[in-house]
C-alpha positions as CSV (number, residue, x, y, z in Angstrom):
1,Q,0.0,0.0,0.0
2,V,1.1,3.6,-0.7
3,Q,0.2,6.8,1.1
4,L,0.7,10.2,-0.3
5,V,0.6,13.3,1.8
6,E,0.5,16.7,0.2
7,S,1.3,20.0,1.8
8,G,2.1,23.6,0.9
9,G,-1.2,24.9,-0.6
10,G,-2.7,28.1,0.4
11,L,-3.8,31.6,-0.7
12,V,-1.5,33.8,-2.7
13,Q,-1.9,36.9,-4.7
14,A,-1.4,36.9,-8.5
15,G,2.3,36.9,-9.4
16,G,3.2,35.1,-6.2
17,S,4.7,31.7,-5.6
18,L,3.9,28.5,-3.7
19,R,5.8,25.3,-3.3
20,L,3.9,22.0,-2.9
21,S,5.3,18.9,-1.4
22,C,4.2,15.3,-1.6
23,A,5.7,12.7,0.7
24,A,5.2,9.1,-0.3
25,S,5.3,6.2,2.2
26,G,4.7,2.5,2.1
27,S,5.8,0.1,-0.6
28,I,7.6,2.4,-3.1
29,F,9.2,0.8,-6.1
30,S,12.1,2.2,-8.1
31,T,9.9,2.0,-11.2
32,D,7.1,4.1,-9.7
33,V,6.7,7.6,-11.2
34,M,5.2,10.6,-9.4
35,G,3.7,13.8,-10.5
36,W,1.0,16.4,-10.0
37,Y,-2.5,16.9,-11.3
38,R,-5.1,19.6,-10.5
39,R,-8.8,20.1,-10.7
40,A,-10.1,23.6,-11.1
41,P,-13.7,24.4,-10.2
42,G,-16.1,23.1,-12.8
43,K,-13.4,21.4,-14.8
44,Q,-11.9,17.9,-15.2
45,R,-8.7,16.9,-13.5
46,E,-5.7,17.6,-15.7
47,L,-2.0,16.8,-15.6
48,V,0.2,19.6,-14.4
49,A,3.7,18.1,-14.2
50,F,5.1,14.6,-14.1
51,F,8.3,12.6,-14.1
52,I,8.5,10.2,-17.0
53,S,11.0,7.4,-17.8
54,G,14.6,8.3,-17.5
55,G,14.0,11.1,-15.1
56,K,12.7,13.4,-17.7
57,T,9.8,15.7,-17.0
58,N,6.5,16.5,-18.7
59,Y,4.5,19.7,-18.2
60,A,1.2,21.0,-19.2
61,D,1.7,23.7,-21.8
62,S,-0.1,26.3,-19.6
63,V,2.5,25.9,-16.8
64,K,5.7,25.6,-18.8
65,G,8.3,28.1,-17.7
66,R,6.5,28.9,-14.5
67,F,6.2,25.6,-12.7
68,T,9.0,23.2,-11.8
69,I,8.7,19.7,-10.6
70,S,11.6,18.2,-8.6
71,R,12.2,15.3,-6.3
72,D,14.2,13.9,-3.4
73,N,14.5,10.2,-4.0
74,A,16.0,9.6,-0.6
75,K,12.8,11.1,1.0
76,N,10.4,9.7,-1.6
77,T,9.2,13.3,-2.0
78,V,8.3,15.3,-5.0
79,Y,7.9,19.1,-5.1
80,L,6.1,21.5,-7.3
81,Q,7.5,25.0,-7.4
82,M,4.8,27.3,-8.8
83,D,5.9,30.8,-9.8
84,S,4.1,33.7,-11.4
85,L,0.8,32.2,-10.2
86,Q,-2.4,33.5,-11.9
87,P,-6.1,33.2,-10.8
88,E,-6.6,30.5,-13.4
89,N,-4.2,28.3,-11.5
90,T,-6.7,28.1,-8.6
91,A,-7.5,24.5,-8.1
92,V,-7.1,21.5,-5.8
93,Y,-3.7,20.0,-6.6
94,Y,-3.3,16.3,-6.3
95,C,-0.1,14.2,-6.0
96,N,-0.1,11.0,-8.0
97,L,2.0,7.9,-7.9
98,R,1.7,5.6,-10.9
99,R,2.8,2.0,-10.7
100,L,3.5,0.3,-14.0
101,L,3.1,-3.3,-12.9
102,P,0.4,-3.8,-12.0
103,D,-1.1,-0.6,-13.6
104,T,-2.2,1.3,-10.5
105,D,-2.7,4.9,-9.5
106,Y,-2.4,6.2,-6.0
107,W,-3.6,9.7,-5.1
108,G,-3.1,12.1,-2.3
109,Q,-6.0,13.9,-0.5
110,G,-5.3,17.1,-2.5
111,T,-4.2,20.6,-1.4
112,Q,-6.1,23.7,-2.2
113,V,-4.3,26.5,-4.1
114,T,-6.1,29.8,-4.4
115,V,-4.7,32.7,-6.4
116,S,-6.4,36.1,-5.9
117,S,-6.4,38.8,-8.5
């Protein structure tokens, strides 16, 4: 079993920054990959940033150049540095761990990010 605990959300003014953290515990495999999704009010959940094979990263077009995903493998923790935040970035941000075999997704409880104009 895997547990994901997010932290770092909050209220920030437009142009500000926040750093989200996600600590994974339990049975973590070296082939597991982690990343971030978000769900804005009235919208479907969407990918924000993710680690893919070979340690490369993948970002949603809307956050490229402003958001940075990073990780500390020793701590099984991933981070999402969010700069130049805009009101449209307001959402609940979810940490995700994807296991390839068997194909399984684990989710954190979500952390609210609110950007005021």
